[in-house]
Jmol script that loads the backbone (N, CA, C; Angstrom):
load data "model"
ATOM      1  N   MET A   1      11.255-124.603-110.996  1.00  0.00           N
ATOM      2  CA  MET A   1      12.258-124.328-109.985  1.00  0.00           C
ATOM      3  C   MET A   1      11.567-123.640-108.803  1.00  0.00           C
ATOM      4  N   GLU A   2      11.934-124.037-107.597  1.00  0.00           N
ATOM      5  CA  GLU A   2      11.350-123.433-106.405  1.00  0.00           C
ATOM      6  C   GLU A   2      11.851-122.013-106.239  1.00  0.00           C
ATOM      7  N   LYS A   3      11.066-121.231-105.522  1.00  0.00           N
ATOM      8  CA  LYS A   3      11.412-119.828-105.330  1.00  0.00           C
ATOM      9  C   LYS A   3      12.722-119.663-104.554  1.00  0.00           C
ATOM     10  N   GLY A   4      12.951-120.482-103.490  1.00  0.00           N
ATOM     11  CA  GLY A   4      14.136-120.336-102.644  1.00  0.00           C
ATOM     12  C   GLY A   4      15.388-120.994-103.199  1.00  0.00           C
ATOM     13  N   SER A   5      15.274-121.771-104.289  1.00  0.00           N
ATOM     14  CA  SER A   5      16.438-122.506-104.776  1.00  0.00           C
ATOM     15  C   SER A   5      17.335-121.686-105.694  1.00  0.00           C
ATOM     16  N   ALA A   6      16.836-120.602-106.283  1.00  0.00           N
ATOM     17  CA  ALA A   6      17.652-119.772-107.164  1.00  0.00           C
ATOM     18  C   ALA A   6      18.556-118.885-106.315  1.00  0.00           C
ATOM     19  N   ARG A   7      19.838-118.939-106.622  1.00  0.00           N
ATOM     20  CA  ARG A   7      20.806-118.129-105.872  1.00  0.00           C
ATOM     21  C   ARG A   7      21.440-117.130-106.825  1.00  0.00           C
ATOM     22  N   SER A   8      21.574-115.931-106.329  1.00  0.00           N
ATOM     23  CA  SER A   8      22.216-114.911-107.151  1.00  0.00           C
ATOM     24  C   SER A   8      23.726-115.068-107.079  1.00  0.00           C
ATOM     25  N   PHE A   9      24.398-114.398-107.971  1.00  0.00           N
ATOM     26  CA  PHE A   9      25.857-114.419-107.977  1.00  0.00           C
ATOM     27  C   PHE A   9      26.406-113.862-106.661  1.00  0.00           C
ATOM     28  N   LYS A  10      25.765-112.813-106.146  1.00  0.00           N
ATOM     29  CA  LYS A  10      26.179-112.207-104.876  1.00  0.00           C
ATOM     30  C   LYS A  10      26.064-113.213-103.735  1.00  0.00           C
ATOM     31  N   ASP A  11      24.966-113.988-103.700  1.00  0.00           N
ATOM     32  CA  ASP A  11      24.784-115.003-102.658  1.00  0.00           C
ATOM     33  C   ASP A  11      25.898-116.050-102.710  1.00  0.00           C
ATOM     34  N   VAL A  12      26.202-116.501-103.908  1.00  0.00           N
ATOM     35  CA  VAL A  12      27.237-117.520-104.082  1.00  0.00           C
ATOM     36  C   VAL A  12      28.601-116.983-103.650  1.00  0.00           C
ATOM     37  N   MET A  13      28.917-115.756-104.008  1.00  0.00           N
ATOM     38  CA  MET A  13      30.208-115.170-103.640  1.00  0.00           C
ATOM     39  C   MET A  13      30.297-114.944-102.123  1.00  0.00           C
ATOM     40  N   LEU A  14      29.202-114.497-101.502  1.00  0.00           N
ATOM     41  CA  LEU A  14      29.190-114.329-100.048  1.00  0.00           C
ATOM     42  C   LEU A  14      29.417-115.656 -99.337  1.00  0.00           C
ATOM     43  N   MET A  15      28.750-116.690 -99.800  1.00  0.00           N
ATOM     44  CA  MET A  15      28.917-118.011 -99.188  1.00  0.00           C
ATOM     45  C   MET A  15      30.331-118.553 -99.411  1.00  0.00           C
ATOM     46  N   ALA A  16      30.873-118.364-100.604  1.00  0.00           N
ATOM     47  CA  ALA A  16      32.232-118.834-100.874  1.00  0.00           C
ATOM     48  C   ALA A  16      33.240-118.100 -99.990  1.00  0.00           C
ATOM     49  N   GLY A  17      33.079-116.786 -99.856  1.00  0.00           N
ATOM     50  CA  GLY A  17      33.970-116.021 -98.973  1.00  0.00           C
ATOM     51  C   GLY A  17      33.849-116.457 -97.530  1.00  0.00           C
ATOM     52  N   PHE A  18      32.627-116.704 -97.086  1.00  0.00           N
ATOM     53  CA  PHE A  18      32.411-117.153 -95.708  1.00  0.00           C
ATOM     54  C   PHE A  18      33.095-118.496 -95.461  1.00  0.00           C
ATOM     55  N   TYR A  19      32.864-119.460 -96.337  1.00  0.00           N
ATOM     56  CA  TYR A  19      33.443-120.791 -96.136  1.00  0.00           C
ATOM     57  C   TYR A  19      34.968-120.779 -96.240  1.00  0.00           C
ATOM     58  N   CYS A  20      35.509-119.983 -97.143  1.00  0.00           N
ATOM     59  CA  CYS A  20      36.972-119.921 -97.267  1.00  0.00           C
ATOM     60  C   CYS A  20      37.613-119.290 -96.036  1.00  0.00           C
ATOM     61  N   SER A  21      37.054-118.202 -95.576  1.00  0.00           N
ATOM     62  CA  SER A  21      37.666-117.514 -94.434  1.00  0.00           C
ATOM     63  C   SER A  21      37.445-118.255 -93.129  1.00  0.00           C
ATOM     64  N   THR A  22      36.234-118.675 -92.854  1.00  0.00           N
ATOM     65  CA  THR A  22      35.992-119.356 -91.588  1.00  0.00           C
ATOM     66  C   THR A  22      36.532-120.773 -91.591  1.00  0.00           C
ATOM     67  N   GLY A  23      36.560-121.398 -92.747  1.00  0.00           N
ATOM     68  CA  GLY A  23      37.095-122.757 -92.819  1.00  0.00           C
ATOM     69  C   GLY A  23      38.564-122.797 -92.460  1.00  0.00           C
ATOM     70  N   LEU A  24      39.348-121.893 -93.039  1.00  0.00           N
ATOM     71  CA  LEU A  24      40.785-121.863 -92.734  1.00  0.00           C
ATOM     72  C   LEU A  24      41.047-121.461 -91.289  1.00  0.00           C
ATOM     73  N   LEU A  25      40.291-120.488 -90.797  1.00  0.00           N
ATOM     74  CA  LEU A  25      40.468-120.056 -89.417  1.00  0.00           C
ATOM     75  C   LEU A  25      40.040-121.143 -88.438  1.00  0.00           C
ATOM     76  N   SER A  26      38.962-121.832 -88.754  1.00  0.00           N
ATOM     77  CA  SER A  26      38.449-122.871 -87.869  1.00  0.00           C
ATOM     78  C   SER A  26      39.402-124.061 -87.747  1.00  0.00           C
ATOM     79  N   ILE A  27      40.159-124.315 -88.796  1.00  0.00           N
ATOM     80  CA  ILE A  27      41.134-125.407 -88.742  1.00  0.00           C
ATOM     81  C   ILE A  27      42.150-125.171 -87.625  1.00  0.00           C
ATOM     82  N   MET A  28      42.435-123.902 -87.343  1.00  0.00           N
ATOM     83  CA  MET A  28      43.397-123.573 -86.294  1.00  0.00           C
ATOM     84  C   MET A  28      42.721-123.296 -84.950  1.00  0.00           C
ATOM     85  N   VAL A  29      41.661-122.534 -84.963  1.00  0.00           N
ATOM     86  CA  VAL A  29      41.054-122.047 -83.721  1.00  0.00           C
ATOM     87  C   VAL A  29      40.376-123.163 -82.931  1.00  0.00           C
ATOM     88  N   ILE A  30      39.538-123.947 -83.581  1.00  0.00           N
ATOM     89  CA  ILE A  30      38.757-124.959 -82.863  1.00  0.00           C
ATOM     90  C   ILE A  30      39.644-126.015 -82.202  1.00  0.00           C
ATOM     91  N   PRO A  31      40.607-126.643 -82.904  1.00  0.00           N
ATOM     92  CA  PRO A  31      41.439-127.635 -82.214  1.00  0.00           C
ATOM     93  C   PRO A  31      42.287-127.047 -81.083  1.00  0.00           C
ATOM     94  N   VAL A  32      42.806-125.833 -81.274  1.00  0.00           N
ATOM     95  CA  VAL A  32      43.649-125.228 -80.233  1.00  0.00           C
ATOM     96  C   VAL A  32      42.826-124.942 -78.985  1.00  0.00           C
ATOM     97  N   LEU A  33      41.681-124.296 -79.148  1.00  0.00           N
ATOM     98  CA  LEU A  33      40.849-123.977 -77.988  1.00  0.00           C
ATOM     99  C   LEU A  33      40.325-125.240 -77.307  1.00  0.00           C
ATOM    100  N   ALA A  34      39.935-126.241 -78.089  1.00  0.00           N
ATOM    101  CA  ALA A  34      39.432-127.486 -77.504  1.00  0.00           C
ATOM    102  C   ALA A  34      40.529-128.218 -76.743  1.00  0.00           C
ATOM    103  N   THR A  35      41.725-128.255 -77.296  1.00  0.00           N
ATOM    104  CA  THR A  35      42.841-128.924 -76.619  1.00  0.00           C
ATOM    105  C   THR A  35      43.207-128.220 -75.326  1.00  0.00           C
ATOM    106  N   ILE A  36      43.268-126.900 -75.364  1.00  0.00           N
ATOM    107  CA  ILE A  36      43.581-126.142 -74.149  1.00  0.00           C
ATOM    108  C   ILE A  36      42.480-126.334 -73.111  1.00  0.00           C
ATOM    109  N   ALA A  37      41.234-126.239 -73.530  1.00  0.00           N
ATOM    110  CA  ALA A  37      40.116-126.345 -72.587  1.00  0.00           C
ATOM    111  C   ALA A  37      40.103-127.705 -71.893  1.00  0.00           C
ATOM    112  N   TYR A  38      40.127-128.767 -72.654  1.00  0.00           N
ATOM    113  CA  TYR A  38      40.025-130.088 -72.047  1.00  0.00           C
ATOM    114  C   TYR A  38      41.334-130.544 -71.412  1.00  0.00           C
ATOM    115  N   GLY A  39      42.458-130.242 -72.036  1.00  0.00           N
ATOM    116  CA  GLY A  39      43.746-130.632 -71.462  1.00  0.00           C
ATOM    117  C   GLY A  39      44.048-129.907 -70.160  1.00  0.00           C
ATOM    118  N   PHE A  40      43.868-128.590 -70.158  1.00  0.00           N
ATOM    119  CA  PHE A  40      44.121-127.828 -68.942  1.00  0.00           C
ATOM    120  C   PHE A  40      43.096-128.153 -67.861  1.00  0.00           C
ATOM    121  N   GLY A  41      41.851-128.413 -68.255  1.00  0.00           N
ATOM    122  CA  GLY A  41      40.832-128.799 -67.281  1.00  0.00           C
ATOM    123  C   GLY A  41      41.195-130.098 -66.578  1.00  0.00           C
ATOM    124  N   PHE A  42      41.641-131.069 -67.348  1.00  0.00           N
ATOM    125  CA  PHE A  42      42.070-132.343 -66.782  1.00  0.00           C
ATOM    126  C   PHE A  42      43.289-132.156 -65.878  1.00  0.00           C
ATOM    127  N   CYS A  43      44.237-131.343 -66.324  1.00  0.00           N
ATOM    128  CA  CYS A  43      45.447-131.104 -65.526  1.00  0.00           C
ATOM    129  C   CYS A  43      45.140-130.373 -64.220  1.00  0.00           C
ATOM    130  N   SER A  44      44.175-129.463 -64.238  1.00  0.00           N
ATOM    131  CA  SER A  44      43.847-128.744 -63.005  1.00  0.00           C
ATOM    132  C   SER A  44      43.300-129.706 -61.959  1.00  0.00           C
ATOM    133  N   VAL A  45      42.518-130.693 -62.381  1.00  0.00           N
ATOM    134  CA  VAL A  45      42.020-131.713 -61.445  1.00  0.00           C
ATOM    135  C   VAL A  45      43.176-132.552 -60.922  1.00  0.00           C
ATOM    136  N   LEU A  46      44.100-132.942 -61.797  1.00  0.00           N
ATOM    137  CA  LEU A  46      45.265-133.736 -61.373  1.00  0.00           C
ATOM    138  C   LEU A  46      46.153-132.961 -60.399  1.00  0.00           C
ATOM    139  N   ILE A  47      46.316-131.671 -60.636  1.00  0.00           N
ATOM    140  CA  ILE A  47      47.138-130.846 -59.727  1.00  0.00           C
ATOM    141  C   ILE A  47      46.504-130.795 -58.347  1.00  0.00           C
ATOM    142  N   PHE A  48      45.207-130.613 -58.290  1.00  0.00           N
ATOM    143  CA  PHE A  48      44.504-130.574 -57.008  1.00  0.00           C
ATOM    144  C   PHE A  48      44.632-131.912 -56.276  1.00  0.00           C
ATOM    145  N   ILE A  49      44.454-133.020 -57.001  1.00  0.00           N
ATOM    146  CA  ILE A  49      44.587-134.352 -56.387  1.00  0.00           C
ATOM    147  C   ILE A  49      46.012-134.583 -55.900  1.00  0.00           C
ATOM    148  N   ALA A  50      47.000-134.172 -56.692  1.00  0.00           N
ATOM    149  CA  ALA A  50      48.403-134.333 -56.285  1.00  0.00           C
ATOM    150  C   ALA A  50      48.696-133.546 -55.009  1.00  0.00           C
ATOM    151  N   GLY A  51      48.181-132.334 -54.904  1.00  0.00           N
ATOM    152  CA  GLY A  51      48.367-131.539 -53.687  1.00  0.00           C
ATOM    153  C   GLY A  51      47.715-132.181 -52.481  1.00  0.00           C
ATOM    154  N   LEU A  52      46.536-132.732 -52.683  1.00  0.00           N
ATOM    155  CA  LEU A  52      45.834-133.407 -51.589  1.00  0.00           C
ATOM    156  C   LEU A  52      46.601-134.637 -51.124  1.00  0.00           C
ATOM    157  N   ILE A  53      47.048-135.443 -52.072  1.00  0.00           N
ATOM    158  CA  ILE A  53      47.804-136.656 -51.725  1.00  0.00           C
ATOM    159  C   ILE A  53      49.134-136.298 -51.061  1.00  0.00           C
ATOM    160  N   ARG A  54      49.814-135.292 -51.579  1.00  0.00           N
ATOM    161  CA  ARG A  54      51.115-134.892 -51.010  1.00  0.00           C
ATOM    162  C   ARG A  54      50.952-134.351 -49.590  1.00  0.00           C
ATOM    163  N   THR A  55      49.829-133.684 -49.319  1.00  0.00           N
ATOM    164  CA  THR A  55      49.575-133.159 -47.979  1.00  0.00           C
ATOM    165  C   THR A  55      49.525-134.290 -46.950  1.00  0.00           C
ATOM    166  N   PHE A  56      49.046-135.455 -47.371  1.00  0.00           N
ATOM    167  CA  PHE A  56      48.952-136.597 -46.453  1.00  0.00           C
ATOM    168  C   PHE A  56      50.215-137.446 -46.412  1.00  0.00           C
ATOM    169  N   GLY A  57      51.316-136.939 -46.959  1.00  0.00           N
ATOM    170  CA  GLY A  57      52.610-137.566 -46.756  1.00  0.00           C
ATOM    171  C   GLY A  57      53.179-138.384 -47.889  1.00  0.00           C
ATOM    172  N   VAL A  58      52.611-138.368 -49.063  1.00  0.00           N
ATOM    173  CA  VAL A  58      53.183-139.102 -50.193  1.00  0.00           C
ATOM    174  C   VAL A  58      54.438-138.365 -50.638  1.00  0.00           C
ATOM    175  N   THR A  59      55.566-139.063 -50.614  1.00  0.00           N
ATOM    176  CA  THR A  59      56.859-138.400 -50.846  1.00  0.00           C
ATOM    177  C   THR A  59      57.283-138.358 -52.310  1.00  0.00           C
ATOM    178  N   TRP A  60      56.694-139.165 -53.167  1.00  0.00           N
ATOM    179  CA  TRP A  60      57.144-139.210 -54.563  1.00  0.00           C
ATOM    180  C   TRP A  60      56.547-138.090 -55.414  1.00  0.00           C
ATOM    181  N   ILE A  61      55.619-137.314 -54.888  1.00  0.00           N
ATOM    182  CA  ILE A  61      55.081-136.168 -55.614  1.00  0.00           C
ATOM    183  C   ILE A  61      55.927-134.951 -55.262  1.00  0.00           C
ATOM    184  N   GLN A  62      56.531-134.339 -56.262  1.00  0.00           N
ATOM    185  CA  GLN A  62      57.388-133.185 -56.034  1.00  0.00           C
ATOM    186  C   GLN A  62      56.709-131.916 -56.516  1.00  0.00           C
ATOM    187  N   MET A  63      56.785-130.890 -55.684  1.00  0.00           N
ATOM    188  CA  MET A  63      56.276-129.570 -56.059  1.00  0.00           C
ATOM    189  C   MET A  63      57.389-128.576 -55.816  1.00  0.00           C
ATOM    190  N   ASN A  64      57.835-127.935 -56.888  1.00  0.00           N
ATOM    191  CA  ASN A  64      58.948-127.004 -56.799  1.00  0.00           C
ATOM    192  C   ASN A  64      58.523-125.624 -57.282  1.00  0.00           C
ATOM    193  N   LEU A  65      59.077-124.607 -56.643  1.00  0.00           N
ATOM    194  CA  LEU A  65      58.879-123.229 -57.091  1.00  0.00           C
ATOM    195  C   LEU A  65      59.936-122.836 -58.109  1.00  0.00           C
ATOM    196  N   GLY A  66      60.999-123.550 -58.138  1.00  0.00           N
ATOM    197  CA  GLY A  66      62.116-123.290 -59.034  1.00  0.00           C
ATOM    198  C   GLY A  66      63.187-124.329 -58.763  1.00  0.00           C
ATOM    199  N   PRO A  67      64.338-124.193 -59.412  1.00  0.00           N
ATOM    200  CA  PRO A  67      65.422-125.153 -59.181  1.00  0.00           C
ATOM    201  C   PRO A  67      65.885-125.115 -57.719  1.00  0.00           C
ATOM    202  N   GLY A  68      65.742-126.213 -57.040  1.00  0.00           N
ATOM    203  CA  GLY A  68      66.207-126.327 -55.665  1.00  0.00           C
ATOM    204  C   GLY A  68      65.291-125.708 -54.616  1.00  0.00           C
ATOM    205  N   ILE A  69      64.139-125.200 -55.002  1.00  0.00           N
ATOM    206  CA  ILE A  69      63.207-124.589 -54.045  1.00  0.00           C
ATOM    207  C   ILE A  69      61.938-125.434 -54.019  1.00  0.00           C
ATOM    208  N   GLU A  70      61.864-126.329 -53.049  1.00  0.00           N
ATOM    209  CA  GLU A  70      60.714-127.227 -52.955  1.00  0.00           C
ATOM    210  C   GLU A  70      59.656-126.642 -52.024  1.00  0.00           C
ATOM    211  N   VAL A  71      58.394-126.872 -52.383  1.00  0.00           N
ATOM    212  CA  VAL A  71      57.272-126.425 -51.558  1.00  0.00           C
ATOM    213  C   VAL A  71      57.203-127.342 -50.336  1.00  0.00           C
ATOM    214  N   PRO A  72      57.130-126.773 -49.113  1.00  0.00           N
ATOM    215  CA  PRO A  72      56.975-127.628 -47.928  1.00  0.00           C
ATOM    216  C   PRO A  72      55.685-128.453 -48.014  1.00  0.00           C
ATOM    217  N   THR A  73      55.711-129.636 -47.441  1.00  0.00           N
ATOM    218  CA  THR A  73      54.564-130.538 -47.487  1.00  0.00           C
ATOM    219  C   THR A  73      53.307-129.885 -46.915  1.00  0.00           C
ATOM    220  N   GLU A  74      53.466-129.080 -45.866  1.00  0.00           N
ATOM    221  CA  GLU A  74      52.310-128.430 -45.239  1.00  0.00           C
ATOM    222  C   GLU A  74      51.628-127.438 -46.176  1.00  0.00           C
ATOM    223  N   TRP A  75      52.348-126.913 -47.129  1.00  0.00           N
ATOM    224  CA  TRP A  75      51.814-125.913 -48.055  1.00  0.00           C
ATOM    225  C   TRP A  75      51.342-126.518 -49.374  1.00  0.00           C
ATOM    226  N   SER A  76      51.392-127.820 -49.497  1.00  0.00           N
ATOM    227  CA  SER A  76      51.057-128.489 -50.759  1.00  0.00           C
ATOM    228  C   SER A  76      49.631-128.207 -51.211  1.00  0.00           C
ATOM    229  N   MET A  77      48.687-128.272 -50.288  1.00  0.00           N
ATOM    230  CA  MET A  77      47.286-128.065 -50.664  1.00  0.00           C
ATOM    231  C   MET A  77      47.050-126.629 -51.126  1.00  0.00           C
ATOM    232  N   LEU A  78      47.606-125.673 -50.436  1.00  0.00           N
ATOM    233  CA  LEU A  78      47.459-124.269 -50.826  1.00  0.00           C
ATOM    234  C   LEU A  78      48.100-124.023 -52.193  1.00  0.00           C
ATOM    235  N   TYR A  79      49.310-124.512 -52.357  1.00  0.00           N
ATOM    236  CA  TYR A  79      50.033-124.341 -53.614  1.00  0.00           C
ATOM    237  C   TYR A  79      49.273-124.983 -54.778  1.00  0.00           C
ATOM    238  N   SER A  80      48.798-126.214 -54.580  1.00  0.00           N
ATOM    239  CA  SER A  80      48.087-126.899 -55.663  1.00  0.00           C
ATOM    240  C   SER A  80      46.739-126.240 -55.957  1.00  0.00           C
ATOM    241  N   THR A  81      46.096-125.670 -54.944  1.00  0.00           N
ATOM    242  CA  THR A  81      44.832-124.973 -55.173  1.00  0.00           C
ATOM    243  C   THR A  81      45.051-123.711 -55.997  1.00  0.00           C
ATOM    244  N   ILE A  82      46.098-122.975 -55.691  1.00  0.00           N
ATOM    245  CA  ILE A  82      46.394-121.751 -56.447  1.00  0.00           C
ATOM    246  C   ILE A  82      46.780-122.076 -57.886  1.00  0.00           C
ATOM    247  N   ILE A  83      47.712-122.992 -58.063  1.00  0.00           N
ATOM    248  CA  ILE A  83      48.166-123.357 -59.411  1.00  0.00           C
ATOM    249  C   ILE A  83      47.041-124.041 -60.191  1.00  0.00           C
ATOM    250  N   GLY A  84      46.312-124.948 -59.537  1.00  0.00           N
ATOM    251  CA  GLY A  84      45.179-125.610 -60.192  1.00  0.00           C
ATOM    252  C   GLY A  84      44.090-124.624 -60.576  1.00  0.00           C
ATOM    253  N   GLY A  85      43.882-123.602 -59.740  1.00  0.00           N
ATOM    254  CA  GLY A  85      42.899-122.572 -60.050  1.00  0.00           C
ATOM    255  C   GLY A  85      43.292-121.746 -61.259  1.00  0.00           C
ATOM    256  N   ILE A  86      44.570-121.418 -61.357  1.00  0.00           N
ATOM    257  CA  ILE A  86      45.062-120.664 -62.522  1.00  0.00           C
ATOM    258  C   ILE A  86      44.899-121.497 -63.796  1.00  0.00           C
ATOM    259  N   ILE A  87      45.329-122.750 -63.734  1.00  0.00           N
ATOM    260  CA  ILE A  87      45.216-123.645 -64.893  1.00  0.00           C
ATOM    261  C   ILE A  87      43.744-123.885 -65.239  1.00  0.00           C
ATOM    262  N   GLY A  88      42.905-124.068 -64.215  1.00  0.00           N
ATOM    263  CA  GLY A  88      41.472-124.249 -64.439  1.00  0.00           C
ATOM    264  C   GLY A  88      40.832-123.012 -65.037  1.00  0.00           C
ATOM    265  N   GLY A  89      41.293-121.826 -64.626  1.00  0.00           N
ATOM    266  CA  GLY A  89      40.783-120.582 -65.199  1.00  0.00           C
ATOM    267  C   GLY A  89      41.118-120.460 -66.668  1.00  0.00           C
ATOM    268  N   ILE A  90      42.322-120.857 -67.035  1.00  0.00           N
ATOM    269  CA  ILE A  90      42.711-120.850 -68.449  1.00  0.00           C
ATOM    270  C   ILE A  90      41.838-121.829 -69.234  1.00  0.00           C
ATOM    271  N   ALA A  91      41.570-122.997 -68.644  1.00  0.00           N
ATOM    272  CA  ALA A  91      40.711-123.983 -69.301  1.00  0.00           C
ATOM    273  C   ALA A  91      39.302-123.430 -69.493  1.00  0.00           C
ATOM    274  N   TYR A  92      38.774-122.776 -68.474  1.00  0.00           N
ATOM    275  CA  TYR A  92      37.426-122.223 -68.550  1.00  0.00           C
ATOM    276  C   TYR A  92      37.334-121.126 -69.611  1.00  0.00           C
ATOM    277  N   LEU A  93      38.325-120.242 -69.626  1.00  0.00           N
ATOM    278  CA  LEU A  93      38.323-119.169 -70.632  1.00  0.00           C
ATOM    279  C   LEU A  93      38.434-119.729 -72.048  1.00  0.00           C
ATOM    280  N   SER A  94      39.213-120.774 -72.221  1.00  0.00           N
ATOM    281  CA  SER A  94      39.332-121.409 -73.541  1.00  0.00           C
ATOM    282  C   SER A  94      38.016-122.057 -73.945  1.00  0.00           C
ATOM    283  N   TRP A  95      37.354-122.704 -72.999  1.00  0.00           N
ATOM    284  CA  TRP A  95      36.067-123.326 -73.283  1.00  0.00           C
ATOM    285  C   TRP A  95      35.025-122.272 -73.657  1.00  0.00           C
ATOM    286  N   ARG A  96      35.009-121.161 -72.916  1.00  0.00           N
ATOM    287  CA  ARG A  96      34.078-120.068 -73.235  1.00  0.00           C
ATOM    288  C   ARG A  96      34.391-119.473 -74.607  1.00  0.00           C
ATOM    289  N   GLY A  97      35.671-119.316 -74.913  1.00  0.00           N
ATOM    290  CA  GLY A  97      36.071-118.817 -76.228  1.00  0.00           C
ATOM    291  C   GLY A  97      35.635-119.748 -77.340  1.00  0.00           C
ATOM    292  N   LEU A  98      35.760-121.043 -77.108  1.00  0.00           N
ATOM    293  CA  LEU A  98      35.339-122.033 -78.105  1.00  0.00           C
ATOM    294  C   LEU A  98      33.830-121.956 -78.326  1.00  0.00           C
ATOM    295  N   ARG A  99      33.063-121.868 -77.261  1.00  0.00           N
ATOM    296  CA  ARG A  99      31.605-121.754 -77.381  1.00  0.00           C
ATOM    297  C   ARG A  99      31.212-120.463 -78.105  1.00  0.00           C
ATOM    298  N   THR A 100      31.869-119.363 -77.762  1.00  0.00           N
ATOM    299  CA  THR A 100      31.580-118.084 -78.409  1.00  0.00           C
ATOM    300  C   THR A 100      31.888-118.147 -79.903  1.00  0.00           C
ATOM    301  N   TYR A 101      33.015-118.736 -80.246  1.00  0.00           N
ATOM    302  CA  TYR A 101      33.403-118.857 -81.648  1.00  0.00           C
ATOM    303  C   TYR A 101      32.416-119.733 -82.418  1.00  0.00           C
ATOM    304  N   MET A 102      32.006-120.840 -81.831  1.00  0.00           N
ATOM    305  CA  MET A 102      31.055-121.733 -82.498  1.00  0.00           C
ATOM    306  C   MET A 102      29.694-121.045 -82.661  1.00  0.00           C
ATOM    307  N   ASN A 103      29.257-120.307 -81.658  1.00  0.00           N
ATOM    308  CA  ASN A 103      27.996-119.560 -81.771  1.00  0.00           C
ATOM    309  C   ASN A 103      28.091-118.483 -82.850  1.00  0.00           C
ATOM    310  N   PHE A 104      29.245-117.822 -82.927  1.00  0.00           N
ATOM    311  CA  PHE A 104      29.476-116.823 -83.973  1.00  0.00           C
ATOM    312  C   PHE A 104      29.386-117.457 -85.361  1.00  0.00           C
ATOM    313  N   LEU A 105      30.009-118.617 -85.525  1.00  0.00           N
ATOM    314  CA  LEU A 105      29.959-119.301 -86.825  1.00  0.00           C
ATOM    315  C   LEU A 105      28.524-119.677 -87.189  1.00  0.00           C
ATOM    316  N   SER A 106      27.791-120.185 -86.214  1.00  0.00           N
ATOM    317  CA  SER A 106      26.406-120.584 -86.481  1.00  0.00           C
ATOM    318  C   SER A 106      25.550-119.382 -86.873  1.00  0.00           C
ATOM    319  N   ALA A 107      25.691-118.294 -86.132  1.00  0.00           N
ATOM    320  CA  ALA A 107      24.912-117.094 -86.429  1.00  0.00           C
ATOM    321  C   ALA A 107      25.288-116.525 -87.799  1.00  0.00           C
ATOM    322  N   SER A 108      26.578-116.521 -88.117  1.00  0.00           N
ATOM    323  CA  SER A 108      27.025-116.006 -89.414  1.00  0.00           C
ATOM    324  C   SER A 108      26.510-116.877 -90.556  1.00  0.00           C
ATOM    325  N   TYR A 109      26.515-118.167 -90.347  1.00  0.00           N
ATOM    326  CA  TYR A 109      26.025-119.092 -91.377  1.00  0.00           C
ATOM    327  C   TYR A 109      24.536-118.872 -91.615  1.00  0.00           C
ATOM    328  N   LYS A 110      23.780-118.712 -90.538  1.00  0.00           N
ATOM    329  CA  LYS A 110      22.329-118.496 -90.686  1.00  0.00           C
ATOM    330  C   LYS A 110      22.028-117.183 -91.410  1.00  0.00           C
ATOM    331  N   LYS A 111      22.858-116.156 -91.196  1.00  0.00           N
ATOM    332  CA  LYS A 111      22.650-114.883 -91.896  1.00  0.00           C
ATOM    333  C   LYS A 111      22.901-115.001 -93.388  1.00  0.00           C
ATOM    334  N   LEU A 112      23.821-115.903 -93.769  1.00  0.00           N
ATOM    335  CA  LEU A 112      24.180-116.049 -95.179  1.00  0.00           C
ATOM    336  C   LEU A 112      23.175-116.848 -95.978  1.00  0.00           C
ATOM    337  N   LEU A 113      22.373-117.652 -95.319  1.00  0.00           N
ATOM    338  CA  LEU A 113      21.420-118.462 -96.054  1.00  0.00           C
ATOM    339  C   LEU A 113      20.460-117.571 -96.819  1.00  0.00           C
ATOM    340  N   PRO A 114      20.277-117.810 -98.097  1.00  0.00           N
ATOM    341  CA  PRO A 114      19.392-116.957 -98.889  1.00  0.00           C
ATOM    342  C   PRO A 114      17.958-116.936 -98.360  1.00  0.00           C
ATOM    343  N   SER A 115      17.495-118.035 -97.815  1.00  0.00           N
ATOM    344  CA  SER A 115      16.112-118.085 -97.324  1.00  0.00           C
ATOM    345  C   SER A 115      15.907-117.157 -96.138  1.00  0.00           C
ATOM    346  N   SER A 116      16.934-116.940 -95.308  1.00  0.00           N
ATOM    347  CA  SER A 116      16.765-116.055 -94.157  1.00  0.00           C
ATOM    348  C   SER A 116      16.774-114.585 -94.568  1.00  0.00           C
ATOM    349  N   ARG A 117      17.417-114.251 -95.683  1.00  0.00           N
ATOM    350  CA  ARG A 117      17.445-112.863 -96.151  1.00  0.00           C
ATOM    351  C   ARG A 117      16.229-112.518 -96.998  1.00  0.00           C
ATOM    352  N   ALA A 118      15.606-113.535 -97.589  1.00  0.00           N
ATOM    353  CA  ALA A 118      14.458-113.273 -98.464  1.00  0.00           C
ATOM    354  C   ALA A 118      13.202-112.957 -97.679  1.00  0.00           C
ATOM    355  N   ALA A 119      13.154-113.399 -96.421  1.00  0.00           N
ATOM    356  CA  ALA A 119      11.932-113.192 -95.632  1.00  0.00           C
ATOM    357  C   ALA A 119      11.730-111.795 -95.166  1.00  0.00           C
TER     358      ALA A 119
END
end "model"
wireframe off; spacefill off
backbone 0.3
color backbone group
């Protein structure tokens, strides 16, 4: 038997705890953050394009501040830039959170490997 292939009971329990806890959490965290990041990122681009098109007189694009309060056509670009920026910021923060979480998982996994602790 190779020196690195023998695992102690403690190693096995640590790995089982890691996989159970991060596996269940990852089922929720990764899809939610990925969906928010890519969905909101795509929507922020669409909002900016809609504001640009509406500024040049396209009448079928509606921008409302509330029921019965429509944004004037002259303000469409400003409004879409502000709203698109907010949505884009949420997308960016979600993407950064996803990257941070994935890096955390990778680092935690590497710490649990018996070969990295034996050295």
